[in-house]
N, C-alpha and C positions, 0 to 999 in steps of 0.2 A: 700210802705205802706204810705209814703207821698204825694206821687201821685194819689193814692186811695184818696186823700181826697175833696170833692167838696159837694155841696147841698144835695146831696144824703146818704152820708157816710160821717162820721165825724172821720180822725184819725188822732194818733201823735207818735210820736216815743221816748221811755223812753231808755233811753242809761245807764244801769246800770255800773259800775265800777268793780274792781274785788269782785265780789261775793261769799261769805262763807255761810256755815251754815249748818244744818242739811243734812246728805247726799250727802255730797258735793266730787263728785267721783274726781276735778282734783285740785282746788286750794290748800286745803290744801292735799289730797291725795298725791299728789308727794313729797312735800314737806316733811312729817311724811314717805312716805316710804325710801326718802333720809338719813333721819335722822336714821331708822332702819338700812339703811345698813353701816352707821357710819361715812354719807359724815361729816365735820368739816369745809367746805369752803363756804365763803360766796363769791357773787359776786359784783363785784365794790369796789367803796370808802365807802358806806353807808349813804352818802349824797344823794340819790335818792330818791324822795318821790313817794309814790305807795296810790292812796285812794282807800278803802275798801267800800265795803258794803254786809252789813247782809242781808240772803233771806227775811227776812219776811218784812224787811225794803222796800224791792223792790216790795215785794207782795204789800206791803201798798202804797206803790207810784202808782203802777197801777189801786188801787180801789180809789186814791182820781183822780187823771189824768181820768176815767171813768167818777164819777162826776161831770167833768166840761167839758165834753166834749159833743160838740153837735155842729152842721152846724153853722160854721160863729160865733164860740167861739174861747175867747182868744186861748185857746190849739190850736183848730183845727189846723192841717198843723203846728204844730211845732216839736221841738225835743229838748229834756229836758235830762241832765246828773241827775243820780241819785246814791246817794252818801250816806254815813252816818258820823258821828261826823269827826269832825275837830280839829286840824291839821292831814294831810297825813302824814303815816310814812313809816319808810321803810321799805320794805318788812320782812326781816329779825327781823329786831325789833321786827312786828305785831306777826311775828312768835314765838320769844322765849318764853312767859310764856306757849305755847301750849307745847312745846319743854321740858319746864324744869316741867311742871305738869303730862308730862307722861315720866319721866326721861331718854329723849333722850337727845344726846350732842347738845349743843348748838355752833354753827360756830363760830369760833373767827377769824381765816385768813381768808383773803382775796386775792380773782385773781383781779387785776386791769382790767377794762372794755376791754380794746384794747386785752390784753392778754385774758380775757376770750370770748371775740367774735371771735379771731382767733381759738381756741378750738374748739368751736362751728361751724365756719365752715368746720373743721375738722369731729368732730363727727356726722353732716350730713350726710356725704359722707359715713363715717365708719356705720356708725348704724344710719341710717334713721328714724327710728320710734322713737330714742332716744327722751327723756324729756329734753334732753342738748341742745338747738337748738338755733342758732340766736332769734329765738321770746322770747325765754326764759331769755335769758342775757339780749336785750332791753329792756324790761318788768322787771325787776330789777335793770338794771344800770343807765337808764334812768327816770328823772321824769316822773310822770301819776298821776297827780292831778286834780283833776275836781269836782266845785262844784255845791250843788242844788239850789244856788240861784235863779233860774228863776224857777221851778217849787214848790220853798215855796212860791214866788211873786203869779204866775199865777194859781195854784190849791193848796196850802196849805200842799205841804209836807213838812211833818217833821218826822225824823227817831222817828218809836215809841218802838224801843230796844236799852236798852244803851247797849255801848260799854263791859260793866262789862257783862250785862245779856246775851249777844251775846257769850261772849266769855263762860262761864258756860254753857249755850245750847249746845254751838259747840263742848265743851270738853265733855260734857257728849255723845255725842254722839258716838266721837273718841273713848272712852272707853266702849263703849258698844258694838262695834266692828260697828257699821253703816259704818262706813266710810272702806274703804279697806286699806288692810295692805300696797299694789303695784298697781301701776295704771299705768298700761302696755298695 
């Protein structure tokens, strides 16, 4: 995409962080499916932070960038991270309100990162299509925090949906059955 940027075509790259929202079939779906199966385990110490982005906020960022994108503009040829409100939280802390609202078990016991990683290595060989894999362990146990300060500075991006409203809308979709019970 960025290689295509030039005097005839202006491009930029927007990198959204862990995106969730209506019709999410991966981010929330997998965690809810595991909770419905009775999973009560957390991965890692709970100190790792993960940035989240509500889907409508990400769509808004695209509109903001497009409004400022033209050949040789400040935005042209650049890469921007798009996230929501800060500070970033641990993935399980982010999920807890959803689990509580759906009366699903909230994981309390944790598996240390090195143990979870080793188990994921084995799981990949035994069940290669499983959502429990090294990628999932790393995403959960290692900090993945990004800020959208440059997007705010260069094209005025600010999240338009509050965390409370994003939670309300997403929960309504989950309860209405839009989100799948399993993601396999």
